[in-house]
N, C-alpha and C positions, 0 to 999 in steps of 0.2 A: 504494500500499500504506499502511496506517495507520501512525502514528507508532510508533517503536520505544520500549518494548516493548508499549504499550497505547494505544488511541485513546480521548481524552477529548473531551467536548463540554460547553459551557456551558449549552446548552439542548437536552436529548435530544428533547423534544417537536418540535422542528424538523427532526430528522435525516431523517425520511421525506421531507419536502418537498425538502430539500437534495439527497438521493440522486436523486429524480425529475427534478431540474433539471440534472443533470450532462450528460445527453445521450449519444449514441453516440460522442462523440469519444474517450472512454476506453473500454477493452474491459471491465474489471472493477474491482471494489473488494474488497479483502481487509483485514480488520483484527481485532485482539482488543479487545473492548469493555472499557472500564474496569470492573473488578469493583464499584466503588462508584458507577457511573453511575446516574442516576435513570430507570430502565427497568425493565420486567418481561420475562422471557424470551419470553412470547408476543408482545410488541411487536417484539422483535428479529426473530422468525420472519416478522412481517408486513412488515418493512422489507428483509429480506435472502432471497436464494434458498437459502442454506445457513447454519444455525446449529448449531455443535457445541459441547457442553460440552468445553472444551479441556484446562484443567488446574485444580487447586485451588491458589489462593494461600494461602500461610501468613500468618496475620494475628495481630497483637496487638490484642485489644479492650481499650482502655484503661479502659473502665467495669467490667472484671472483674478479679479477682486474677491476677497473673502466674503463669505455669506453666513458668518456665525450668527445664530439666532439671538434675539434680545433676551430670551430666557437664559441662554448659555452664557452670554456676556455678564448678565447680572449675577449668576452664581459663581462665575470665575472671580469676580471682584470680591464677593463675599469670602470665598475660600482663601484669596490672596491675603486677607487680613489675619488669617490664622496659620497658613501654611506656607512654607517655602519649598521650591522644587530644585533638587540637585540634578545636574545632567552630566553624563559621561559614560565612559566604558565600565564594565563590572570591575568592582575593586576587590581585592582579596578578602575572603570570608563572606561575600555577598551571596553567593550560592546558598549558604547555609541560612542566611536571613531570609532569602527569597523562598526557599523550600518551606520554611515555617509559615511565611505569609501566604503562600499558595495552598498550603494544607487547610488553612481556614475557609478558602474558597472551595476546596474539595469537599469539605464537611457540610458547608452551607447548601451546595447544589448537588450533593450526593453524586460527585463525579466518579466514573469508573473507567477502567481500561486505559486506553491511550490518552484520554483526556485528564487523567489523574496525574500522569508523569511520575518520575521518581527522583530522588536526590541525585542519583548517578546521571540521570538524563540531563537534569539542570546543570550539573558541573560540566558536561560536554557542550551544552548550548552556550554557556558563558564564554567558552573558548572560540566560538564561530566569529570570524572576522566580520566587522560591520555592526555588531551589537551596540546599542545605545540604551542606556538605562535612565529613566526619569523616576526620581524618588521624592515622594512627598514627605516632608519632615516637619516636626513641631518640637522644639526644645530638644533636639537631638534624637527624638524618637521617630522611628519609621511608621508612617501611617498608611502608605500605599506605594505602589511601584507599577511601572509599565515598561515592558521590554519591547524594543524595536530593532529591526534590522534595516540598515541602509546599504542598498546594492545599486551602484551606478546612479541613475537619476530618480530612483524610487525609494521611499521610506516605507517600510511595511510594519504594521502593528502585529505583535506576536501575542503577548500575554499580559494581563493586568490583574491585580489583586489589592484589596485594602483591608485594614483592620476595621472593627466596629466604630472606633473613633474617626477613622478616615472617612467612612460612609457619613457619619454625622456632620463632619466639617466639609463635606463635599470635595474631598481631595481630588477626585477624578477630574472635576472641573478645572482645577489648578493644574493638574498634569496636562490635560488635553490642550489647554491654552499655551503651555509651555511647549508642547510638542509642535503645534502649529508655528509658533514664533521661531523655534529653533530650526526646523527643517525647511521652512518656506524659502530661505536664501541659499539652501544647500542642494536642494532636489527639485524636480519638476512636478513630481506627483507625491502625495501623502496618502498612502492606503490604509484607511481606517478599518478595513475589513467589513464583514457583513453582520447581520443579526445572529442571535443564537439558534441552535437547533439544526436540523438536517433539511429543512425547507425554508423558503423565503416567506417571511411574515413580518408584520409591522408591530413587533413587541416593543417593550421599553428600551432594550438595547439598540434596536434599529432607530428609534426615534432619537435617542441620545446621539448616535453617530451622525444622523441626518442633520442635526442641528449644527455640527461643525463643517459639514461638506458643501462644496459647490458644484459637485459632478458625481456621477457614478460610473462604474465599469463592470461589465458582466464577467462572472466567473463560470467556467464550464466544468461539470463533472465528466470524466472520461474512463471508460472501461474497456478492456480488451481481454478475450478469452485466449489463452495460450495453449491450453490442452482441453479441447472440447469433450473428449471421452471422460476425463477425470472430473471436468466441471459438472457435467450431467450426473455422474455418479454421486458426487458430493451433495448436489442439490437434491436428488431423490432421497438420499439417506438422511439429510438433516432438515430439509424443509419441504413438506409435501404440498403446501397450498401455493397458489399462483402469486407472484410478487413482482414488482417492478424494481425491487432493490438489486443493486449490483455490488459485488457478486451475490447471487441468490442464496448461496450456502452460508452467507454471513448476515442474513436479514435480521434487522433489529439491533445489531451490535452497538450502534451509536445513538440509540433512541433513549 
């Protein structure tokens, strides 16, 4: 399964060849293509068996005027009275701090599987080039943090979490305000990501991100069967009902 939450390639023109060379040792490939990847939708359809317009990512196009909502500007000012935001690469020991902070998010939303991550996973993520950490602080205490990756002319939202006090003080508004101000002179696009869940919907997170964005970008879910015989056998053994989920034998894993 492609990297969480999106699959990126340095040379998209070579992806078709790479997929063709994987062979039947793997049963299937499933991924969400980078909304800023150098491909056209019809090319994805020629490389994969299934291509679905999955979600719209909320985006800040830095070549255009900002369209931050009045509501968000108000709460950003309120948060700034209590919270300061530190910006920079991960410092020594931050992986441990972040793991503890993210654990509260896991408990709050009962996250499982790939979405829950592990301390070891975060240790590796902190070493990936291009990570920028935004930390909301009050009197030296960490209230919330947001992990971002910058790659060429795009900044990608990765993960965010807050303490209970961070929620009370609207630290996320202070962080997002800092994100937009920091990246708008460094990249062309700021990808805030999409709403929560496995389908597009207008929940609270979607409305929150929409309030910062001035554009959207489609993200495509892509799936390819590499071993049809094994795929059918697994599907019959593990999931008897009809499903649109791909791969069918892992239906419901992210719900």
